[in-house]
matplotlib code that plots the C-alpha trace (Angstrom):
import matplotlib.pyplot as plt

x = [-6.6, -7.9, -9.6, -6.3, -4.6, -7.3, -7.3, -3.6, -4.3, -7.4, -5.4, -2.9, -5.7, -7.4, -4.1, -5.2, -2.0, -3.8, -5.6, -2.2, -0.8, -3.5, -2.6, 1.2, 2.7, 3.8, 5.1, 8.2, 8.7, 8.3, 11.9, 11.9, 9.3, 10.6, 9.3, 10.7, 9.0, 9.8, 13.2, 13.8, 16.4, 15.0, 13.5, 13.8, 11.9, 8.4, 9.4, 11.2, 8.5, 5.7, 7.8, 8.0, 4.3, 3.7, 5.9, 4.1, 0.7, 2.0, 3.3, 0.4, -2.6, -4.7, -4.0, -6.2, -5.2, -7.0, -5.6, -5.4, -3.7, -4.2, -2.8, -2.9, -1.0, -1.4, 0.8, 0.1, 0.6, 2.1, 0.5, 1.9, 0.0, 1.2, -0.7, -0.4, -1.1, -2.8, -2.1, -3.9, -2.4, -3.4, -2.7, -4.8, -8.4, -9.1, -10.7, -14.1, -14.0, -13.2, -10.4, -6.9, -4.7, -4.4, -1.5, -1.3, 1.3, 1.9, 3.7, 3.9, 3.8, 4.5, 2.9, 3.7, 1.3, 1.6, -1.4, -1.6, -4.2, -5.7, -5.8, -3.5, -0.9, 1.5, 5.0, 6.7, 5.9, 7.9, 6.9, 8.6, 7.7, 6.6, 8.3, 6.3, 7.0, 9.0, 6.2, 3.7, 5.6, 7.1, 10.8, 13.7, 15.8, 18.9, 18.2, 20.6, 18.9, 20.4, 18.2, 15.0, 12.5, 9.2, 5.8, 5.0, 3.5, 6.8, 8.8, 6.7, 7.6, 11.3, 11.2, 9.7, 12.3, 15.0, 13.2, 13.3, 17.1, 17.5, 16.0, 12.7, 10.8, 7.3, 6.2, 6.7, 4.3, 1.3, -2.1, -3.8, -7.2, -6.1, -6.1, -9.9, -10.5, -12.2, -11.2, -8.3, -8.4, -7.0, -9.9, -13.0, -14.8, -12.2, -13.9, -14.1, -13.4, -15.7, -16.2, -15.7, -12.4, -12.5, -11.5, -10.1, -13.7, -14.9, -13.0, -14.7, -14.0, -12.8, -10.7, -8.1]
y = [20.5, 18.0, 16.0, 15.7, 14.4, 11.9, 10.8, 10.0, 7.5, 6.1, 5.2, 3.2, 1.5, 0.2, -0.5, 1.8, 2.8, 4.8, 6.8, 7.5, 8.6, 11.2, 12.5, 12.7, 15.8, 15.5, 18.0, 20.1, 19.4, 15.6, 14.9, 17.0, 14.7, 12.9, 10.2, 8.7, 5.6, 4.2, 2.4, 3.5, 5.9, 9.0, 8.4, 11.1, 11.5, 10.6, 7.3, 6.0, 7.2, 5.6, 2.4, 2.3, 2.6, -0.2, -2.5, -1.6, -2.3, -5.6, -6.8, -5.6, -7.8, -5.3, -1.8, 0.9, 4.4, 6.3, 9.8, 11.9, 15.1, 16.5, 20.0, 21.9, 25.1, 26.8, 29.5, 30.5, 27.4, 25.3, 23.4, 21.4, 18.6, 16.9, 14.0, 10.7, 7.6, 5.0, 2.0, -1.3, -4.1, -7.7, -10.9, -12.9, -13.6, -16.9, -19.9, -19.1, -15.6, -13.8, -11.2, -12.4, -11.5, -7.7, -5.6, -1.9, 0.7, 4.5, 6.7, 10.5, 11.9, 15.2, 15.7, 18.6, 19.5, 22.0, 23.7, 23.1, 23.9, 20.4, 20.9, 20.0, 17.4, 15.6, 16.9, 15.2, 12.6, 11.8, 9.1, 8.3, 5.4, 6.0, 3.4, 1.6, 2.6, 0.0, -0.2, -1.1, -4.0, -7.2, -7.2, -9.5, -8.0, -9.5, -8.2, -5.7, -2.3, -1.8, -4.6, -2.9, -2.1, -0.4, -1.9, -4.9, -2.4, -0.5, -3.8, -4.6, -1.3, -1.9, -5.3, -3.9, -1.2, -3.9, -5.5, -2.1, -1.8, -5.3, -4.1, -5.8, -5.0, -3.7, -5.4, -8.7, -7.7, -10.0, -8.9, -7.3, -8.5, -12.1, -15.1, -15.4, -11.9, -10.9, -7.9, -8.6, -8.5, -4.9, -3.5, -1.8, -5.2, -6.7, -8.9, -7.2, -3.7, -0.9, 2.5, 4.3, 6.1, 7.3, 10.8, 11.8, 11.9, 14.2, 17.1, 19.7, 18.6, 22.0, 22.8, 24.8]
z = [18.0, 20.6, 17.9, 15.9, 19.0, 19.7, 16.0, 16.4, 19.2, 17.6, 14.5, 16.7, 18.6, 15.4, 13.6, 10.8, 9.1, 6.5, 9.2, 10.9, 7.5, 7.4, 10.9, 10.5, 8.8, 5.3, 2.6, 2.9, 6.6, 6.3, 7.0, 10.2, 11.8, 14.9, 17.3, 20.5, 21.7, 25.2, 25.0, 21.4, 19.9, 18.3, 14.9, 12.2, 9.0, 8.0, 6.4, 9.5, 11.9, 9.9, 9.7, 13.4, 13.8, 11.3, 13.4, 16.6, 14.9, 13.5, 16.9, 19.1, 19.4, 21.3, 22.6, 24.1, 25.4, 28.2, 28.1, 31.3, 32.4, 28.9, 28.5, 25.2, 24.3, 20.9, 19.5, 15.9, 13.6, 16.4, 19.2, 22.1, 23.8, 26.9, 28.4, 30.3, 28.2, 30.4, 28.1, 28.2, 26.0, 25.6, 23.9, 21.4, 22.2, 24.0, 22.2, 23.9, 22.4, 25.6, 25.7, 26.3, 29.2, 29.7, 31.1, 31.9, 31.7, 32.0, 29.5, 29.7, 26.2, 24.4, 21.0, 18.8, 16.0, 13.1, 11.5, 7.7, 5.0, 5.7, 9.5, 12.4, 11.7, 14.1, 13.9, 16.8, 19.4, 22.5, 25.0, 28.3, 30.5, 34.1, 36.2, 38.9, 42.5, 44.5, 47.1, 44.4, 42.9, 44.1, 43.3, 43.9, 46.7, 45.2, 41.7, 40.1, 39.9, 36.5, 35.3, 36.3, 33.6, 33.1, 32.7, 30.4, 27.9, 27.9, 27.5, 24.4, 22.8, 23.7, 22.1, 18.9, 18.9, 18.9, 16.0, 14.1, 14.8, 13.3, 10.0, 10.0, 6.8, 7.4, 4.2, 6.0, 8.9, 9.3, 8.1, 11.1, 9.8, 10.3, 7.8, 7.7, 6.6, 9.9, 11.9, 14.2, 18.0, 18.1, 16.0, 17.4, 17.7, 20.0, 22.6, 26.0, 24.4, 25.2, 23.5, 26.8, 26.9, 30.4, 31.5, 28.1, 26.6, 29.3, 27.8, 25.5, 22.0, 20.7, 17.7, 19.7]

ax = plt.figure().add_subplot(projection="3d")
ax.plot(x, y, z, "-o")
ax.set_aspect("equal")
plt.show()
């Protein structure tokens, strides 16, 4: 079960849409799949959910998840995973090959999996942004509280959600491998990226 949850995040990190296809539930329950990204309306159906992830991958130069507070509950053929997504996102690599600017964000997530003959498959994903405490951020005292937003990482997802509502076609998304055929900056060879995933990898890698 834990491996299936990690495979979900690994696919997003590496912009591997085929790997994500293998994680997301299909078959008779495909149209019951749901996803809620920070700042987005609820998405229903496998096609709409996969389209949203394709847009996220196409519009994200670099992203890495460090999962903490992971809790797993299994009951029969259903499993519930709750966790905190410590997200690190960044822009294109610099001309000297160093990593671009990086920003962090926090999202609390609930992932529901269903056991199939092929293993555990993602049935539903819901992510909610964790807003920064006022004491931890420099804010304009004259700003309208209604205009407050989450972290830069959350703003990125919100912008992509707006693009999805506008009807952007995933077929028009840029090639994540780049024009020269080399792996893009969000792949495993991204400059400045390490294979260490922090606290999430300290868990026992069990099936259930």
